[in-house]
Structure formats: C-alpha cells, structure tokens
C-alpha positions in Angstrom: -64.0 -75.7 -7.7 -65.0 -79.3 -7.3 -68.6 -80.5 -7.9 -70.4 -82.5 -5.3 -73.4 -84.8 -5.9 -75.5 -82.2 -4.1 -75.2 -79.8 -7.0 -73.9 -76.2 -6.9 -70.4 -77.3 -6.1 -68.2 -76.6 -3.1 -66.1 -73.6 -2.1 -62.7 -74.1 -0.4 -61.9 -71.1 1.9 -59.0 -72.6 3.8 -57.1 -75.9 4.1 -59.6 -77.1 6.7 -62.7 -75.4 5.4 -64.5 -76.6 2.3 -68.2 -76.1 2.3 -71.1 -77.0 0.0 -72.3 -73.9 -1.8 -75.9 -75.0 -1.1 -76.1 -74.7 2.7 -78.9 -74.6 5.2 -80.0 -71.8 7.4 -81.3 -73.0 10.8 -83.1 -69.8 11.8 -86.6 -71.1 11.0 -86.2 -74.0 13.3 -87.2 -71.7 16.2 -90.8 -70.6 16.9 -92.6 -67.7 15.3 -90.4 -64.6 15.1 -87.3 -66.8 15.6 -88.4 -67.0 19.2 -89.2 -69.9 21.5 -89.4 -73.6 20.6 -90.6 -75.0 17.3 -94.1 -76.2 16.8 -92.8 -79.7 15.9 -89.4 -80.4 17.4 -89.2 -83.9 15.9 -89.7 -82.4 12.4 -87.0 -79.9 13.1 -84.6 -82.7 14.0 -85.7 -84.6 10.8 -85.0 -81.6 8.6 -81.5 -81.2 9.9 -80.7 -84.9 9.4 -82.1 -84.8 5.9 -80.0 -81.8 5.1 -76.9 -83.7 6.0 -78.1 -86.8 4.1 -78.6 -84.6 1.0 -74.9 -83.6 1.1 -75.1 -80.2 2.8 -71.9 -79.5 4.7 -72.6 -75.9 5.7 -75.2 -75.0 8.4 -75.7 -71.5 9.5 -76.9 -70.9 13.1 -76.6 -68.7 16.1 -77.3 -68.9 19.8 -79.7 -66.0 19.5 -82.1 -68.1 17.4 -84.7 -69.1 19.9 -82.5 -68.1 21.8 -80.5 -71.3 22.4 -83.3 -73.5 21.1 -81.9 -73.9 17.6 -78.4 -74.8 18.7 -79.7 -77.3 21.1 -81.8 -78.9 18.3 -78.7 -79.0 16.0 -76.8 -80.8 18.8 -79.6 -83.3 19.4 -80.0 -84.0 15.7 -76.4 -84.2 14.5 -73.9 -84.6 17.4 -71.4 -86.2 17.1 -71.0 -84.2 13.9 -69.8 -85.6 10.6 -66.2 -84.7 9.9 -67.1 -82.7 6.8 -69.9 -80.7 8.4 -69.1 -77.1 9.2 -71.3 -75.0 11.6 -71.2 -71.3 11.0 -72.5 -69.2 13.9 -72.7 -65.5 14.7 -72.4 -63.2 17.7 -73.3 -59.6 18.3 -76.9 -59.7 19.6 -79.1 -61.1 22.3 -82.8 -61.6 22.7 -85.1 -59.8 25.1 -87.8 -61.7 27.1 -90.4 -60.3 24.6 -88.4 -61.6 21.6 -86.8 -58.3 20.8 -83.4 -58.2 19.2 -80.8 -56.4 21.3 -77.5 -55.5 19.8 -74.7 -56.6 22.2 -71.1 -56.1 21.0 -69.1 -55.4 24.1 -65.9 -57.4 23.8 -66.6 -59.3 27.1 -70.1 -60.2 26.0 -68.9 -61.3 22.5 -66.6 -63.7 24.2 -69.4 -64.9 26.5 -71.6 -65.5 23.4 -68.8 -67.6 21.8 -68.6 -69.8 24.9 -72.4 -70.2 25.0 -72.4 -71.3 21.3 -69.7 -73.8 22.1 -71.6 -75.2 25.0 -75.0 -75.4 23.4 -73.6 -77.0 20.2 -71.4 -79.4 22.1 -68.1 -78.3 20.5 -64.6 -77.6 21.6 -64.0 -75.1 18.7 -66.3 -73.3 16.3 -65.5 -73.6 12.6 -66.6 -70.0 11.7 -67.9 -67.2 13.9 -69.4 -64.2 12.2 -69.3 -60.8 13.9 -72.7 -59.2 13.3 -72.7 -55.4 12.9 -75.7 -53.2 12.3 -79.0 -54.6 10.9 -80.1 -55.3 7.4 -82.1 -52.1 7.4 -79.4 -49.9 9.2 -75.8 -50.8 8.4 -73.3 -49.1 10.5 -70.1 -47.4 9.5 -68.4 -47.6 12.9 -65.0 -49.2 13.6 -65.1 -52.9 14.4 -61.5 -53.1 15.6 -62.3 -53.7 19.3 -65.1 -56.2 18.7 -63.3 -58.1 16.0 -60.1 -58.1 18.1 -62.0 -59.9 20.9 -62.8 -62.7 18.5 -59.3 -62.8 17.3 -58.2 -63.4 20.9 -60.4 -66.5 21.0 -59.1 -67.6 17.7 -55.6 -67.5 19.1 -56.8 -69.6 22.0 -58.1 -72.3 19.6 -61.8 -71.7 20.3 -62.5 -70.3 16.8 -61.0 -71.6 13.6 -62.1 -68.9 11.2 -63.7 -65.5 11.3 -66.4 -63.8 9.3 -68.5 -60.7 9.2 -72.3 -60.0 9.0 -74.1 -56.8 8.0 -70.9 -55.0 7.1 -69.6 -52.5 4.5 -66.7 -52.9 2.3 -64.7 -50.5 4.4 -65.4 -52.6 7.5 -64.2 -55.7 5.7 -60.9 -53.9 4.9 -60.5 -52.9 8.5 -61.1 -56.4 9.7 -58.6 -57.9 7.2 -55.9 -55.7 8.6 -56.5 -57.5 11.9 -57.0 -61.1 10.8 -58.2 -63.1 7.7 -61.9 -63.1 6.9 -63.4 -66.2 5.2 -67.0 -65.1 4.8 -69.3 -62.1 4.6 -73.0 -62.5 5.4 -75.1 -59.6 4.1 -78.6 -59.0 3.0 -78.7 -59.8 -0.8 -81.1 -61.4 -3.2 -82.6 -61.1 -6.7 -84.4 -57.9 -5.8 -82.0 -56.3 -3.3 -78.7 -55.8 -5.1 -77.0 -53.0 -3.0 -74.0 -55.2 -2.4 -73.1 -56.0 -6.0 -69.7 -54.5 -5.7 -69.0 -56.4 -2.5 -70.0 -59.7 -4.1 -67.4 -59.0 -6.8 -64.8 -58.2 -4.3 -65.5 -61.4 -2.3 -65.1 -63.4 -5.5 -61.8 -61.8 -6.2 -60.5 -62.4 -2.7 -61.8 -65.9 -2.2 -64.2 -64.9 0.5 -67.6 -66.6 0.7 -70.5 -64.3 0.3 -73.6 -65.7 2.1 -76.8 -63.8 1.3 -79.2 -63.9 4.2 -82.8 -63.7 3.3 -82.0 -65.1 -0.2 -85.7 -65.5 -0.8 -86.8 -62.2 0.8 -87.0 -63.3 4.4 -90.1 -62.2 6.2 -91.3 -60.4 3.0 -91.0 -63.1 0.3 -89.9 -62.0 -3.1 -92.8 -61.0 -5.3 -92.2 -60.4 -9.0 -94.2 -61.0 -12.2 -91.0 -61.6 -14.1 -89.8 -64.2 -11.6 -93.2 -65.9 -11.7 -93.2 -66.0 -15.5 -89.7 -67.3 -15.7 -90.4 -70.0 -13.2 -93.5 -71.2 -15.1 -91.4 -71.4 -18.4 -88.7 -73.5 -16.6 -91.2 -75.7 -14.8 -89.7 -74.6 -11.5 -90.9 -72.7 -8.5 -90.1 -69.0 -8.2 -88.0 -69.8 -5.1 -85.9 -72.3 -7.0 -85.3 -69.8 -9.7 -84.3 -67.1 -7.2 -81.8 -69.5 -5.6 -80.4 -70.7 -8.9 -79.9 -67.1 -9.9 -77.8 -66.4 -6.8 -75.6 -69.5 -7.5 -75.0 -68.3 -11.0 -74.5 -64.7 -9.9 -71.0 -65.4 -8.5 -68.8 -68.4 -7.7 -68.3 -66.7 -4.2 -72.0 -67.0 -3.3 -73.0 -69.7 -0.8 -76.6 -70.2 0.0 -78.3 -70.6 3.4 -82.0 -70.8 2.8 -84.0 -71.9 5.8 -87.0 -74.0 6.2 -88.7 -76.3 8.8 -90.3 -78.4 6.1 -88.5 -81.5 4.7 -90.4 -81.0 1.4 -89.3 -77.4 1.1 -85.7 -78.4 2.0 -85.7 -80.8 -1.0 -87.1 -78.1 -3.2 -84.4 -75.7 -2.2 -81.7 -78.3 -2.8 -83.1 -79.1 -6.2 -82.4 -75.5 -7.2 -78.7 -76.2 -7.2 -79.3 -78.3 -10.3 -81.3 -75.7 -12.2 -79.3 -74.1 -15.0 -80.5 -70.7 -16.1 -79.8 -69.8 -19.7 -78.1 -66.5 -20.4 -81.2 -64.8 -21.7 -83.1 -65.9 -18.6 -80.4 -64.5 -16.4 -80.6 -61.2 -18.3 -84.3 -61.1 -17.8 -84.1 -61.8 -14.1 -81.3 -59.2 -13.7 -83.9 -56.4 -14.5 -85.7 -57.2 -11.3 -83.0 -55.7 -9.1 -82.3 -52.7 -11.4 
C-alpha cells in the first residue's frame, strides 16, 4: 500500500483503479431525506471541489440521490474530471414522487439506470457500478445472477469498467464472483454495528474494497459514552475517532463519509491522520460487542 499526502493511504484494486482510502460520500448533497435540491447549491459545489483539493480520489454517488440532483452537482463541480478521480455509483433503486425508495432491479431497468448515471455525470464509462440488493435493515438471500449479469453485459460493451455489490451477503459475493470479478462491497458497518466482521476479513484476503456506508451511524448518529471519553482523551471529535477506528480495523476498508459542510469535510479528512493506540482500539472494540 502506498501512502498519499491525504493520510490513510490508497488501495489498488485493479491496474486502472487506485483509490484513496479516505473517500467522500455525496449522498448528503441532496435535500432533506436525500430528496430534492440542496439548501445551498454553491456550497455543495464548493465541498466537492475541496474534497478533490484535499486529495480524495474516490467519490461515492448514485442517480437516485436527489434523484439526479447529486450527479448533476458533481458534474457541475468537477467535470472535466481529474485523471485520478474515480466515481463509484450504484443502481438497483428509484425514488417515488414522495421521496420513497423503490427497489428496481429488473435487468432492463438496471441498464437504463446505468445509462442515466452516464448521462448525468457526463461520462462515457463508469469506473465502478455497485449492484444494490436488499436494504441495510433487510438483507436479501436471493440469487443475483440475472441482475449482476445485466451489468456484466454493459461491462463487456465498455460502459462499466469494474463491478461491485451493495447490501449483500457473503454467499451473494461468491455467486457474483463466479460471473465476473468484484472490486468492492458496500455494506452497513461501523463501530457499533459489526455484523459483517467476517465479510470484512474476507474482503481483505481477496483484495476487495469494503466500503462501510453510514460509517458514523447515518440518520441515527453513533452515541457511546466510551467513544465520547476516548475522543476527549485524544483531543479529537467522536466522529474522527469512529472513522480512524474503521481505517485501522482493516486495510480493505475505504471510507465514504458524507457532509455538505466544508468544515465537517476537513474534520473527516483529518481523521485519516489519527493514530489509535492498541489499548484504545481494544476499548473501542467493546462498543460493537
């Protein structure tokens, strides 16, 4: 692993895919509930540009954020994209007019979603497309062969460079790998929610990036007396400690914390330089057990 000036290092997943382990999740650039336009579009543009200026080369997005709004802001802020910047998007859902999340994984619609991401981001090919299955609260055990196969067809056409999975089980990862290589898994995981410990270890062994979504708890921020006490002792914020713990948890973990605030972005990035002593890691480990 090479170390970048950003801190946290980089992860090389393929000859043409090296990403900063400290990434940026664009979900919060949409309005409340990840729906509609942001309150301050200029600030959303500024956050994206600062993320790149700070050395982040890994931005997570999706056309169902907004919907469409976030991808259009990314294009406005960063297109033409730096050569080393990699956009990771996901398909498998759409949004209702009321902001509801509607799972949509019919092969034809998955292909349509890929084309929409391409158009709204202003790209000829997507670096990584994650197939989203299930939800964080309700993972599914169903076969993904048909859906994943539809994305493989687009990969063969040159519209997708690499494939990933989101909200999946270890068995589904195995099934997908029998069809095509998988470079990333994006599942719910953080200091308090450790149900995917074995999958994290597997990803490390197989050189697959594991990107925890809601690394800071998402819509229900992490709350822990232990975390608060540790942060105070280290003169850091609880959020910084939680992110630093993830980076030290496994070399396969890449982070995609989201924010619409430049100050919060800089705070998140600073977490990549926070070194947690072994006794502190052991103390924090008790939160998720």
